[in-house]
Short mmCIF file of the C-alpha atoms (twelve columns), coordinates in Angstrom:
data_MODEL
# 
_entry.id   MODEL 
# 
loop_
_atom_site.group_PDB 
_atom_site.id 
_atom_site.type_symbol 
_atom_site.label_atom_id 
_atom_site.label_alt_id 
_atom_site.label_comp_id 
_atom_site.label_asym_id 
_atom_site.label_seq_id 
_atom_site.Cartn_x 
_atom_site.Cartn_y 
_atom_site.Cartn_z 
_atom_site.pdbx_PDB_model_num 
ATOM 1   C CA . MET A 1   -85.592  -58.842 2.116   1 
ATOM 2   C CA . LEU A 2   -87.426  -57.859 -1.026  1 
ATOM 3   C CA . ASP A 3   -84.577  -58.871 -3.363  1 
ATOM 4   C CA . THR A 4   -85.575  -62.481 -3.178  1 
ATOM 5   C CA . LEU A 5   -89.010  -61.509 -4.841  1 
ATOM 6   C CA . ALA A 6   -87.352  -59.903 -7.864  1 
ATOM 7   C CA . SER A 7   -86.949  -62.113 -10.948 1 
ATOM 8   C CA . PRO A 8   -84.082  -61.454 -13.350 1 
ATOM 9   C CA . LEU A 9   -84.950  -59.786 -16.737 1 
ATOM 10  C CA . PRO A 10  -84.094  -61.762 -19.834 1 
ATOM 11  C CA . ALA A 11  -80.862  -60.600 -21.573 1 
ATOM 12  C CA . THR A 12  -82.877  -59.854 -24.761 1 
ATOM 13  C CA . VAL A 13  -86.531  -59.434 -25.591 1 
ATOM 14  C CA . ASP A 14  -87.705  -60.213 -29.022 1 
ATOM 15  C CA . PHE A 15  -90.085  -57.618 -30.535 1 
ATOM 16  C CA . VAL A 16  -92.863  -59.183 -32.501 1 
ATOM 17  C CA . PRO A 17  -94.451  -56.728 -34.859 1 
ATOM 18  C CA . ILE A 18  -98.188  -56.351 -34.797 1 
ATOM 19  C CA . PHE A 19  -98.318  -56.063 -38.654 1 
ATOM 20  C CA . GLU A 20  -96.519  -58.385 -41.115 1 
ATOM 21  C CA . PRO A 21  -93.722  -56.554 -43.062 1 
ATOM 22  C CA . SER A 22  -95.864  -57.238 -46.306 1 
ATOM 23  C CA . VAL A 23  -98.778  -55.244 -44.805 1 
ATOM 24  C CA . VAL A 24  -96.493  -52.298 -43.774 1 
ATOM 25  C CA . SER A 25  -94.889  -52.317 -47.192 1 
ATOM 26  C CA . ALA A 26  -98.211  -52.270 -48.980 1 
ATOM 27  C CA . VAL A 27  -99.510  -49.374 -46.924 1 
ATOM 28  C CA . LEU A 28  -96.229  -47.361 -47.455 1 
ATOM 29  C CA . ASP A 29  -96.405  -48.109 -51.165 1 
ATOM 30  C CA . HIS A 30  -99.891  -46.855 -51.332 1 
ATOM 31  C CA . MET A 31  -99.383  -43.713 -49.253 1 
ATOM 32  C CA . ASN A 32  -96.120  -42.802 -51.128 1 
ATOM 33  C CA . ASN A 33  -97.288  -43.487 -54.636 1 
ATOM 34  C CA . ASP A 34  -101.020 -42.694 -54.424 1 
ATOM 35  C CA . HIS A 35  -101.212 -39.970 -51.698 1 
ATOM 36  C CA . PRO A 36  -97.760  -38.057 -51.794 1 
ATOM 37  C CA . GLU A 37  -99.731  -34.776 -51.271 1 
ATOM 38  C CA . ASP A 38  -101.393 -36.207 -48.258 1 
ATOM 39  C CA . ASN A 39  -98.055  -37.093 -46.746 1 
ATOM 40  C CA . LEU A 40  -96.948  -33.488 -47.150 1 
ATOM 41  C CA . LEU A 41  -100.172 -32.108 -45.796 1 
ATOM 42  C CA . ILE A 42  -99.783  -34.325 -42.683 1 
ATOM 43  C CA . VAL A 43  -96.174  -33.191 -42.045 1 
ATOM 44  C CA . ARG A 44  -97.024  -29.582 -42.538 1 
ATOM 45  C CA . ALA A 45  -99.934  -29.919 -40.042 1 
ATOM 46  C CA . PHE A 46  -98.051  -31.854 -37.371 1 
ATOM 47  C CA . ALA A 47  -94.414  -30.817 -37.824 1 
ATOM 48  C CA . THR A 48  -93.609  -27.668 -39.930 1 
ATOM 49  C CA . LYS A 49  -95.502  -25.659 -42.597 1 
ATOM 50  C CA . ASP A 50  -91.929  -25.351 -44.223 1 
ATOM 51  C CA . ALA A 51  -91.862  -28.952 -45.350 1 
ATOM 52  C CA . SER A 52  -91.259  -29.239 -49.086 1 
ATOM 53  C CA . ALA A 53  -91.198  -33.072 -49.288 1 
ATOM 54  C CA . ALA A 54  -92.621  -35.960 -47.164 1 
ATOM 55  C CA . THR A 55  -92.553  -39.764 -47.342 1 
ATOM 56  C CA . MET A 56  -94.300  -42.262 -45.051 1 
ATOM 57  C CA . THR A 57  -91.492  -44.563 -43.846 1 
ATOM 58  C CA . ASP A 58  -93.044  -46.737 -41.184 1 
ATOM 59  C CA . LEU A 59  -96.026  -47.647 -39.079 1 
ATOM 60  C CA . ASP A 60  -96.965  -49.812 -36.191 1 
ATOM 61  C CA . HIS A 61  -99.762  -50.362 -33.800 1 
ATOM 62  C CA . LEU A 62  -99.164  -46.936 -32.174 1 
ATOM 63  C CA . GLY A 63  -98.696  -44.546 -35.058 1 
ATOM 64  C CA . GLY A 64  -97.368  -43.645 -38.482 1 
ATOM 65  C CA . THR A 65  -93.871  -42.269 -39.130 1 
ATOM 66  C CA . TRP A 66  -92.934  -39.747 -41.983 1 
ATOM 67  C CA . THR A 67  -89.547  -38.486 -43.088 1 
ATOM 68  C CA . TYR A 68  -89.570  -35.000 -44.398 1 
ATOM 69  C CA . GLU A 69  -87.457  -32.197 -45.795 1 
ATOM 70  C CA . ALA A 70  -87.693  -28.570 -44.707 1 
ATOM 71  C CA . GLY A 71  -85.079  -26.154 -45.866 1 
ATOM 72  C CA . ASP A 72  -81.761  -27.910 -45.848 1 
ATOM 73  C CA . ALA A 73  -82.753  -30.346 -43.091 1 
ATOM 74  C CA . THR A 74  -84.245  -33.813 -43.051 1 
ATOM 75  C CA . ALA A 75  -86.296  -34.921 -40.038 1 
ATOM 76  C CA . GLU A 76  -88.747  -37.512 -38.843 1 
ATOM 77  C CA . LEU A 77  -92.207  -37.234 -37.559 1 
ATOM 78  C CA . THR A 78  -94.331  -39.848 -35.761 1 
ATOM 79  C CA . VAL A 79  -98.084  -39.234 -35.357 1 
ATOM 80  C CA . PRO A 80  -99.907  -41.418 -32.979 1 
ATOM 81  C CA . TRP A 81  -103.081 -43.093 -34.049 1 
ATOM 82  C CA . SER A 82  -106.239 -42.320 -31.929 1 
ATOM 83  C CA . GLY A 83  -105.379 -45.491 -29.915 1 
ATOM 84  C CA . PRO A 84  -103.467 -48.707 -30.348 1 
ATOM 85  C CA . ILE A 85  -104.629 -50.836 -33.293 1 
ATOM 86  C CA . SER A 86  -104.153 -54.486 -34.230 1 
ATOM 87  C CA . GLU A 87  -106.064 -55.169 -37.431 1 
ATOM 88  C CA . ARG A 88  -104.964 -54.269 -40.949 1 
ATOM 89  C CA . ALA A 89  -108.381 -52.558 -41.683 1 
ATOM 90  C CA . GLU A 90  -107.770 -50.278 -38.739 1 
ATOM 91  C CA . ILE A 91  -104.659 -48.738 -40.546 1 
ATOM 92  C CA . ARG A 92  -106.808 -47.105 -43.218 1 
ATOM 93  C CA . ARG A 93  -109.104 -45.710 -40.533 1 
ATOM 94  C CA . GLU A 94  -106.290 -44.252 -38.623 1 
ATOM 95  C CA . VAL A 95  -104.602 -42.701 -41.557 1 
ATOM 96  C CA . VAL A 96  -107.766 -41.042 -42.525 1 
ATOM 97  C CA . VAL A 97  -108.203 -39.638 -39.023 1 
ATOM 98  C CA . VAL A 98  -104.702 -38.249 -39.232 1 
ATOM 99  C CA . TYR A 99  -105.400 -36.804 -42.757 1 
ATOM 100 C CA . ASP A 100 -108.642 -35.218 -41.517 1 
ATOM 101 C CA . THR A 101 -106.981 -33.710 -38.426 1 
ATOM 102 C CA . ALA A 102 -104.182 -32.347 -40.688 1 
ATOM 103 C CA . CYS A 103 -106.841 -30.809 -42.922 1 
ATOM 104 C CA . GLU A 104 -108.589 -29.168 -39.992 1 
ATOM 105 C CA . ARG A 105 -105.305 -27.843 -38.527 1 
ATOM 106 C CA . LEU A 106 -104.299 -26.267 -41.829 1 
ATOM 107 C CA . GLY A 107 -107.832 -25.114 -42.797 1 
ATOM 108 C CA . VAL A 108 -107.990 -27.229 -45.849 1 
ATOM 109 C CA . GLU A 109 -111.130 -28.874 -47.046 1 
ATOM 110 C CA . PRO A 110 -110.650 -32.745 -47.070 1 
ATOM 111 C CA . ARG A 111 -111.432 -34.621 -50.055 1 
ATOM 112 C CA . PRO A 112 -114.099 -37.413 -49.722 1 
ATOM 113 C CA . HIS A 113 -112.877 -40.867 -48.413 1 
# 
């Protein structure tokens, strides 16, 4: 019988974030205060061209998340990175990749990085 080989799953699994909350907070602060137009560009490229406002709200090792407004609705968008990341320096690289891809999709000339 195979059921003797199965091991029980733990009742709960603790999630350990890849990035410290202070790192995530610093990136979100930077994106939302220094690059609000980039947030909007990203949402318009990956979600809807009708977006009128966008805020980066989270990120992890797999991607970045934005909340945006379009018409009377508020929605959320998660854009995956080019691959899983684990180092703080990789966050900037991946946001630049997302930004450059957004510019390409919308036919906008990206600014120098």
